[in-house]
N, C-alpha and C positions, 0 to 999 in steps of 0.2 A: 709439825709445830714444836714438838718436844725436842727433836734433834736440833732444830734451829735455835731453841732457847737454851738447852742444857748440854747439847752434844759437843764432843771434842772438835778441834779444828779439822782433823782428818775426816771425821764423819760428816761435818757440815759441808765440806768441799765435795765429798762423794754425793751427798744429797743434791747439791746445786747442779752437779754434772748430770744426774739422772733427770732432773727437771728440764734442763736445757735440751737434753737428748729427746725427751718427749715432744718438746715444742718443735724441734727440727724435723722429727719424724712426722708430726702432723702437717707441717708445711710441705714435706716431701710427698705425702699422700695426696695433698691438694694439687700439686704440680703434676704428679703421675696421672691423677684422674683427668686433668685438663688435656694432657698429651693423648691419653686413650680416646677422649672425646673427639679431639681433632682428627686422629687417625680414622676413627669410625666415620666421621663426616667425609673424609677424603675418599675412603673406600666406597661408601655409598654413592658418592658423587661420580666415582670412576665407572660404576655400573651403568650410569645413565649418560656417560660422555658420548657425544656425537662425533661423527667423522670430522666435521668442520672444526670442532673444538680441539680434537687431537692434532689436526694440522696447524692450528694456531699455537698449540703447546710446542710443536716441533717444526719450526719454520724451515721450509725447504727440506723436510725430513724424508721425502720420497723423490725418486728420479722423475723427470718430466713424464707426465702420463697423458696419453691421448684417450680421453673418455668417449670420444666420438669414433673410435676404431671400429672397423667392420669385422675384424677377426683378432684373435689373441696375439698374433705376431705383430700387430700394429700398435699395441698398447705401450710397449716399452722398446726403445731403440738402444741396443747394447752399445753401439758405437757413438751414441750421443755423448758430447763432451762432459755431460753431467753424470754419466754412468761409468763408462771407461773411455778415457781419452784415446785419440789415435796413437799418441806416443806410447801409452801404456799397452794398448792392444798389440802394437808392433813389437814392443819389448818382450812380449810373452812367447815369441816364436821359438826360441832355443829350448826353454824348459818344456813347452808344449810338445815339441818333437820327441823329447826324452820320455814324456808320459805316454804319448801315442804309440811309441815304438817299444814300450816296456814289455818284457816277456812275463809269463806267468810266475816264474821263479822270482823275478825282480819285484813284481807286485806283492807276492807273499812276503818277501823280505821287508818291503816298505810297510806292510801292515804290521809285521812283527816289531819293527823298530819305531812305529808311529811317525813316519816321515812327514805325513800330511794329517790334516784334521779328519775327524770321523766321516763327514759328508764326502770328502774327496776319496777316502779309502774305500767306501762302499760303492763308489761309482767307477773305479778304475777298470773293473771287468764288465762294465755296462756300456762302454763307449761304442759309438756307431762304427760299422765296418766300412763306411764310405770315408775315404781319407780326408777330404775337405771338411766334412761335418765332424769327424773325429778330432781334427786339429782345433776346430772352433770350440768344441766341448772341452778339450784339454786346457785351452786358454782360460775359459770361464772357471774351470775347477781350480786352477792355480790362483786366479784372482780372488776366488772365494776363500781359498786358504790364507791369502794375505790379509783379507778382511777379518778372519778369525784370529790371526796373530795380533791384529790391532785390538780386537775385543778383549784379549787376554791381559792387556796392560793394566797394571795396578798403579795406585797413587805413587808408590816408590819409584816405579819404572819411569813415570813422567818427569821425575827430577833428573834423570840421567841425560848425559849429553846425546846419547843415541838410544832412544826408547825402543827402537825396532831393529836390533842388530841382525835378525834372521831374515829381514825383508830387504831385497836389493833395490837400488835406484833404477828407474825414476819413481818406482812405486812407493818407497818409503816417504819421500818428500810429498808426493801427491796425497797419500792417505792421511798424513799428519795435518796437512793444510786443509783438507776437505772435511775431516771428521774430528779434529781436536781444536781447542780454542787456545789462542796465544794471547797472553796478558803481560802487563808490566807493573811491578810493584813500585812503592814510593821511592825506592832506592835506584830505580832504573833497571832492575834486573828482570829479564824476560823469562817466562816460564809457560809451560803448556798444561792444560787441564782436559779431562775427559769426562764431563758430566753425563748423567743418565740420558738426557735428551739427545746427546751426540752418539751415545751407544745405541739408542733406538734408531737413529738415522743410519748407523753402520749396519744394524741388523736388517733394516728395510732394504738397503742396497744389496746386501748379501742374499736376501730372499728373492729379489728380482733376478739376480744372477742364477740362483737355483731354479727359478721358474723357467728360465731360458734353457738350462741344461736338461731339465726333466720334462720338456714338452708341455709346460704350463700346468703341471699337476705335481705338487710336492707332498710326499709322505712326511708328516711332522716328525716321525720317529727317526728320519734320516738327518734332519737339521737340528732338532731340539738339543741333542747332546753337546753340540758345539756352542750354542747360544747361551746355555746355562741361565735361562730366565724362566719365570713361571709360564706354564703353557697358556694360561689365559692372556698374558701379555703378548705372547707370540701370535696368538689367534687375532688379537686386536690389531697388531701391526699388519698381518696378512689381510685383514678386512679393509684396512685403510688403503692397501695396495689394490683393492678391487676384487680380491679373491672371494669365492664362495667356499665355505667350510663344510666339508662332508665327512661323515663317519664311515670308516671302511676297515679292512683288515690288511695287515702287512703281508705282502705276497710271499715273503721268505719265511716268516715266523708264524703267520696265522693269528697273531695277536691283534686285538682291536686297536685302531689308531685313528687319527684324524688326518684329512687331506685338504690342502689348500689348492683350489682349482681356479685358474684365471680363464674365464670364459665370458663371451658376450651374451647378454649385457653384463657389464661389470657390477659387482656387489655395491649397493648403496644402503645407507641406514634405513631401516624400516622394511627391508626385504624379508620375506618369509623364507625359512630354510627350505632348500629344494629336497623333495622326497627322493630317496635313493631308488634307482631302478633295479628291478629284480630280474 
């Protein structure tokens, strides 16, 4: 009050600035409190989200699933047009042969230079000795690698004319059309976006491919480094795919890990965790 009545012009201006700052600070705290409250509600809601709700949030987020299957092999059909199309599967022949015929020196060199994503690199020396099965696994690994290349796309990458320069055709076009959204602004300019729900869909498809490679039992420590999402989110996606989640130990390191197992009957909400056999 004294400053307002008798202070100089400079001091009165400084006082008004401090008062305004306090008002803005108070408003900011109210907004921040509201945001925190909304986040807490969202997190608490996520904990009780059911499988059906997840599927509603992610339309067509998982490949066609046969919940009436009598064995694990019948749950997902890799050659189904909604998993890997015939054109894509045939197009993997050349690179699959290179992977299947790779020598130990080549594999070590690929690991050193990071030619493929983590999951592929740890599986290069685990491939079947049966030629036909080996080529099939190699195809799945390459397709998994392409899905991870897609997951790495950032907002800036989506603005480029070619967002996936390291992925050849026909895979580039198929992946962009299946897992990203194409929109048009008011000026008629088309652009692509890659929202979280589409990233979840990409991860779900990649998980199915990994299940087929690993004989329907995935060590999360093999796939988690490539997906770069919170483990709880990855477990949720695996559960939606029908997997039972088990605690285990990594065979190579001996460290505790979790395993997603696709077995009949498929996991459904409300199922009790299966006890681990000793």
